[in-house]
C-alpha positions as CSV (number, residue, x, y, z in Angstrom):
1,X,-32.7,-14.1,-5.2
2,X,-31.6,-12.9,-1.7
3,X,-30.1,-16.3,-1.0
4,X,-28.0,-16.1,-4.1
5,X,-26.9,-12.5,-3.2
6,X,-25.7,-13.8,0.2
7,X,-23.8,-16.8,-1.3
8,X,-20.3,-15.6,-1.6
9,X,-18.8,-18.5,-3.6
10,X,-21.8,-18.7,-6.0
11,X,-21.3,-15.0,-6.8
12,X,-17.5,-15.4,-7.1
13,X,-17.8,-18.4,-9.4
14,X,-20.2,-16.5,-11.7
15,X,-17.9,-13.6,-11.8
16,X,-14.9,-15.7,-12.8
17,X,-16.9,-17.6,-15.4
18,X,-17.9,-14.3,-17.1
19,X,-14.3,-13.1,-16.9
20,X,-13.0,-16.3,-18.5
21,X,-15.4,-15.5,-21.4
22,X,-14.0,-12.0,-21.5
23,X,-10.5,-13.3,-22.0
24,X,-11.6,-15.7,-24.8
25,X,-13.4,-12.9,-26.6
26,X,-10.7,-10.3,-26.1
27,X,-8.1,-12.6,-27.5
28,X,-10.4,-13.4,-30.4
29,X,-10.9,-9.8,-31.5
30,X,-7.4,-8.5,-30.6
31,X,-6.8,-7.6,-34.3
32,X,-10.2,-6.1,-34.8
33,X,-10.4,-3.5,-32.0
34,X,-7.5,-1.5,-30.6
35,X,-7.0,-2.5,-26.9
36,X,-7.5,0.9,-25.3
37,X,-10.5,1.5,-27.5
38,X,-11.9,-1.9,-26.5
39,X,-11.5,-1.0,-22.8
40,X,-13.3,2.3,-23.3
41,X,-16.1,0.7,-25.2
42,X,-16.5,-2.0,-22.6
43,X,-16.8,0.4,-19.6
44,X,-18.8,3.1,-21.4
45,X,-21.3,0.4,-22.5
46,X,-21.4,-1.1,-19.0
47,X,-22.0,2.4,-17.5
48,X,-24.9,3.1,-19.9
49,X,-26.5,-0.3,-19.1
50,X,-26.1,0.0,-15.4
51,X,-27.0,3.6,-14.8
52,X,-30.7,3.1,-15.5
53,X,-30.9,0.6,-12.6
54,X,-28.8,2.8,-10.3
55,X,-30.5,6.2,-10.5
56,X,-32.6,5.9,-7.3
57,X,-29.6,4.7,-5.2
58,X,-27.3,7.2,-6.9
59,X,-29.5,10.1,-5.8
60,X,-29.2,9.0,-2.2
61,X,-25.5,7.9,-2.3
62,X,-23.9,10.6,-4.4
63,X,-23.1,13.0,-1.5
64,X,-21.5,10.2,0.4
65,X,-19.3,9.2,-2.5
66,X,-18.3,12.9,-3.1
67,X,-17.2,13.1,0.5
68,X,-15.0,10.0,-0.2
69,X,-13.8,11.2,-3.6
70,X,-10.1,10.2,-3.1
71,X,-10.8,6.5,-2.4
72,X,-13.4,6.5,-5.2
73,X,-10.8,7.8,-7.7
74,X,-8.3,5.3,-6.5
75,X,-10.7,2.4,-6.8
76,X,-11.8,3.4,-10.3
77,X,-8.2,3.8,-11.4
78,X,-7.1,0.4,-10.1
79,X,-10.2,-1.7,-10.6
80,X,-11.5,-0.3,-13.9
81,X,-9.2,1.9,-15.9
82,X,-5.7,0.6,-15.4
83,X,-6.3,-3.1,-14.9
84,X,-8.5,-3.8,-17.9
85,X,-6.7,-1.5,-20.3
86,X,-3.4,-3.0,-19.6
87,X,-4.8,-6.5,-19.8
88,X,-6.2,-5.8,-23.3
89,X,-2.8,-4.4,-24.4
90,X,-1.1,-7.6,-23.0
91,X,-3.6,-9.9,-24.8
92,X,-2.4,-8.5,-28.2
93,X,1.1,-9.8,-27.6
94,X,0.8,-13.0,-25.5
95,X,-0.9,-16.4,-25.7
96,X,-4.0,-17.6,-23.8
97,X,-1.8,-20.3,-22.1
98,X,0.4,-17.7,-20.6
99,X,-2.5,-15.5,-19.5
100,X,-4.2,-18.4,-17.7
101,X,-1.0,-19.1,-15.8
102,X,-0.4,-15.5,-14.9
103,X,-4.0,-15.0,-13.7
104,X,-3.3,-17.7,-11.0
105,X,-0.8,-15.4,-9.4
106,X,-3.5,-12.9,-8.3
107,X,-4.3,-14.5,-4.9
108,X,-0.7,-14.5,-3.9
109,X,-0.3,-10.8,-5.0
110,X,-3.4,-10.0,-3.0
111,X,-1.9,-11.6,0.1
112,X,1.3,-9.5,-0.3
113,X,-0.6,-6.2,-0.8
114,X,-2.9,-7.0,2.2
115,X,0.2,-7.4,4.4
116,X,2.0,-4.3,3.0
117,X,-1.1,-2.0,3.2
118,X,-3.0,-3.4,6.3
119,X,-0.6,-5.8,7.9
120,X,-3.0,-8.7,7.3
121,X,-1.2,-11.9,8.1
122,X,-2.4,-14.9,6.1
123,X,-3.1,-18.2,7.9
124,X,-1.2,-21.3,7.0
125,X,-4.4,-22.7,5.5
126,X,-4.8,-19.7,3.2
127,X,-1.2,-20.0,2.0
128,X,-1.5,-23.8,1.5
129,X,-4.8,-23.3,-0.4
130,X,-3.2,-20.8,-2.7
131,X,-0.2,-23.0,-3.4
132,X,-2.4,-26.1,-4.0
133,X,-4.7,-24.2,-6.4
134,X,-1.6,-22.8,-8.2
135,X,-0.4,-26.4,-8.7
136,X,-3.8,-27.2,-10.3
137,X,-3.6,-24.1,-12.6
138,X,-0.1,-25.0,-13.6
139,X,-1.2,-28.6,-14.4
140,X,-3.9,-27.2,-16.8
141,X,-1.7,-24.5,-18.3
142,X,1.2,-26.9,-18.9
143,X,-1.1,-29.7,-20.2
144,X,0.3,-32.0,-17.5
145,X,3.8,-31.7,-18.7
146,X,6.7,-30.4,-16.6
147,X,8.7,-29.9,-19.8
148,X,6.0,-27.6,-21.2
149,X,5.9,-25.7,-17.9
150,X,9.6,-25.2,-17.9
151,X,9.5,-23.7,-21.4
152,X,7.0,-21.0,-20.6
153,X,8.6,-17.5,-20.9
154,X,7.6,-13.9,-20.3
155,X,7.2,-11.7,-23.3
156,X,6.1,-8.0,-23.3
157,X,2.4,-9.0,-23.3
158,X,3.0,-11.2,-20.2
159,X,4.6,-8.2,-18.5
160,X,1.6,-6.0,-19.3
161,X,-0.8,-8.6,-17.9
162,X,1.3,-9.2,-14.8
163,X,1.5,-5.5,-14.0
164,X,-2.3,-5.3,-14.6
165,X,-2.9,-8.1,-12.1
166,X,-0.7,-6.4,-9.5
167,X,-2.8,-3.2,-9.9
168,X,-6.0,-5.2,-9.6
169,X,-4.8,-6.8,-6.5
170,X,-4.6,-3.4,-4.9
171,X,-8.2,-2.8,-5.8
172,X,-9.2,-6.1,-4.1
173,X,-7.4,-5.1,-0.9
174,X,-8.5,-1.4,-0.6
175,X,-12.1,-2.2,-1.5
176,X,-12.7,-2.6,2.2
177,X,-12.3,1.2,2.4
178,X,-15.0,2.1,0.0
179,X,-18.0,4.2,1.2
180,X,-20.8,2.1,2.6
181,X,-23.2,2.8,-0.2
182,X,-25.5,0.7,-2.4
183,X,-23.5,-1.7,-4.6
184,X,-25.1,-0.3,-7.8
185,X,-24.2,3.2,-6.8
186,X,-20.6,2.3,-6.1
187,X,-20.3,0.2,-9.3
188,X,-21.8,2.8,-11.6
189,X,-19.7,5.6,-10.1
190,X,-16.5,3.5,-10.6
191,X,-17.4,2.6,-14.2
192,X,-18.2,6.2,-15.1
193,X,-14.9,7.4,-13.5
194,X,-12.9,4.6,-15.2
195,X,-14.4,5.4,-18.6
196,X,-13.4,9.1,-18.2
197,X,-9.9,8.1,-17.2
198,X,-9.5,5.9,-20.3
199,X,-11.0,8.4,-22.7
200,X,-7.9,10.6,-23.4
201,X,-5.8,7.5,-24.0
202,X,-8.4,6.0,-26.3
203,X,-8.5,9.3,-28.3
204,X,-4.7,9.3,-28.5
205,X,-4.7,5.6,-29.7
206,X,-7.1,6.4,-32.5
207,X,-5.3,9.6,-33.4
208,X,-2.2,7.6,-33.7
209,X,-3.7,5.5,-36.5
210,X,-5.0,2.4,-34.7
211,X,-7.4,0.6,-36.9
212,X,-11.0,-0.3,-35.8
213,X,-12.6,-3.0,-37.9
214,X,-16.3,-3.0,-36.9
215,X,-18.6,-5.8,-37.9
216,X,-21.5,-7.7,-36.3
217,X,-19.3,-10.2,-34.4
218,X,-17.2,-7.4,-33.0
219,X,-20.2,-5.5,-31.7
220,X,-21.7,-8.6,-30.2
221,X,-18.4,-9.3,-28.4
222,X,-18.3,-5.7,-27.0
223,X,-21.9,-6.0,-25.9
224,X,-21.1,-9.2,-24.0
225,X,-18.0,-7.5,-22.4
226,X,-20.1,-4.5,-21.3
227,X,-22.8,-6.6,-19.7
228,X,-21.5,-9.9,-18.3
229,X,-17.8,-9.5,-17.3
230,X,-18.3,-5.8,-16.4
231,X,-21.7,-4.9,-14.9
232,X,-22.8,-8.4,-13.7
233,X,-19.4,-9.9,-12.8
234,X,-18.1,-6.8,-10.9
235,X,-21.4,-6.6,-9.0
236,X,-20.9,-10.3,-8.0
237,X,-17.3,-9.9,-7.1
238,X,-17.7,-6.8,-5.1
239,X,-20.4,-8.5,-3.1
240,X,-18.3,-11.5,-2.6
241,X,-15.5,-9.4,-1.1
242,X,-18.1,-7.8,1.2
243,X,-19.1,-11.2,2.4
244,X,-15.8,-13.0,2.9
245,X,-13.0,-10.4,2.4
246,X,-10.4,-9.6,-0.3
247,X,-8.0,-12.5,0.4
248,X,-10.5,-15.4,0.3
249,X,-12.3,-13.7,-2.7
250,X,-9.0,-13.4,-4.5
251,X,-8.6,-17.2,-4.1
252,X,-11.6,-17.6,-6.3
253,X,-9.7,-16.2,-9.3
254,X,-8.1,-19.7,-9.6
255,X,-11.5,-20.6,-11.1
256,X,-10.9,-18.4,-14.1
257,X,-8.3,-20.7,-15.9
258,X,-10.5,-23.7,-14.9
259,X,-13.5,-22.1,-16.6
260,X,-11.3,-21.0,-19.5
261,X,-10.4,-24.7,-20.1
262,X,-14.0,-25.7,-20.0
263,X,-15.0,-22.9,-22.5
264,X,-12.3,-24.1,-24.8
265,X,-13.7,-27.6,-24.7
266,X,-17.3,-26.4,-25.4
267,X,-16.7,-23.7,-27.9
268,X,-13.4,-24.5,-29.5
269,X,-14.0,-28.3,-29.4
270,X,-10.7,-29.0,-27.7
271,X,-10.4,-32.4,-26.1
272,X,-10.8,-32.9,-22.3
273,X,-7.6,-34.5,-21.1
274,X,-6.6,-36.2,-17.9
275,X,-4.6,-33.2,-16.8
276,X,-7.8,-31.1,-16.8
277,X,-9.3,-33.5,-14.2
278,X,-6.1,-33.3,-12.1
279,X,-6.2,-29.5,-12.3
280,X,-9.8,-29.3,-11.4
281,X,-9.3,-31.5,-8.3
282,X,-6.3,-29.4,-7.2
283,X,-8.0,-26.1,-7.7
284,X,-11.1,-27.2,-5.8
285,X,-9.0,-28.6,-3.0
286,X,-7.1,-25.4,-2.7
287,X,-10.2,-23.2,-2.6
288,X,-11.8,-25.6,0.0
289,X,-8.6,-25.5,2.1
290,X,-8.4,-21.7,2.1
291,X,-12.0,-21.0,2.6
292,X,-13.4,-23.5,5.1
293,X,-13.4,-22.3,8.6
294,X,-12.4,-24.7,11.4
295,X,-15.0,-25.5,14.0
296,X,-14.4,-24.0,17.4
297,X,-15.1,-25.8,20.7
298,X,-18.4,-24.9,22.3
299,X,-18.1,-21.7,24.5
300,X,-15.0,-20.4,22.7
301,X,-15.5,-17.0,21.2
302,X,-14.2,-16.3,17.7
303,X,-11.1,-14.2,17.5
304,X,-11.4,-11.0,15.4
305,X,-10.5,-11.6,11.8
306,X,-7.6,-9.4,10.8
307,X,-7.6,-10.4,7.1
308,X,-11.2,-10.4,6.0
309,X,-11.4,-6.9,4.9
310,X,-15.2,-7.2,5.0
311,X,-17.3,-4.0,5.2
312,X,-20.9,-3.6,6.2
313,X,-23.2,-4.8,3.5
314,X,-24.8,-1.9,1.6
315,X,-28.6,-1.6,1.6
316,X,-30.3,-3.8,-0.9
């Protein structure tokens, strides 16, 4: 288990797989549960699931997080409350095809924020890897047709999702500033704070007449969202950022549209096309290009990494 916990790309791949499932489910129940209510149910449920595991570490780490309350509030607002709520709002007004393509912009946005906030300069390999993976995502999203890609347009839902991704990229970059506490303590605190931030907007949504159609499939979907893409995926992704930094970890988000295509084939019985293969090859090549470190000649010390954003691993 420790080997898995120290494998950045295995953890990041798992996180993106769970997030891809979240997008599929959120789009499927968009007419059943109001978007802000869905975000609140997701994070409140995740908080209730996780807090039982986190009590021992919370007792130890709470004073540390209270001393760093400003960054904790900012991380909860960007990584939990704003991003997910706005994404669910967007998913009520846009197509899955557009969302897949927009998700692929996240690594580029992370690079921009890392430069603006911390003056991190990406390497040519990182930029090349992002662009190569973008090409793979575009091939999948456009079904291998330039004509289809040219006809993609932004609607209000796309704008909601794009702004949500820009906010989440801030979270990825400033995560390096989080207190050095146990991962469970940090995650539970962020989920609890995020749930509280969403609560007044959720009450306003329901008071405004938003309909909530509860049935077994709805509650099963919410349960999945609370457990896998929330508790488990965020734990994996935060650990991945600790191990390799925000920029390289953000590159892993190109896996989300890839996994989304696979889920569509498995669960929606969509056909696997040649453009899927092309997209997979390009995405994998881009991730490899951006993440593999070049060998140094013997006796040459490594230069300090300006863009990693890594922080000391919290006690396990």
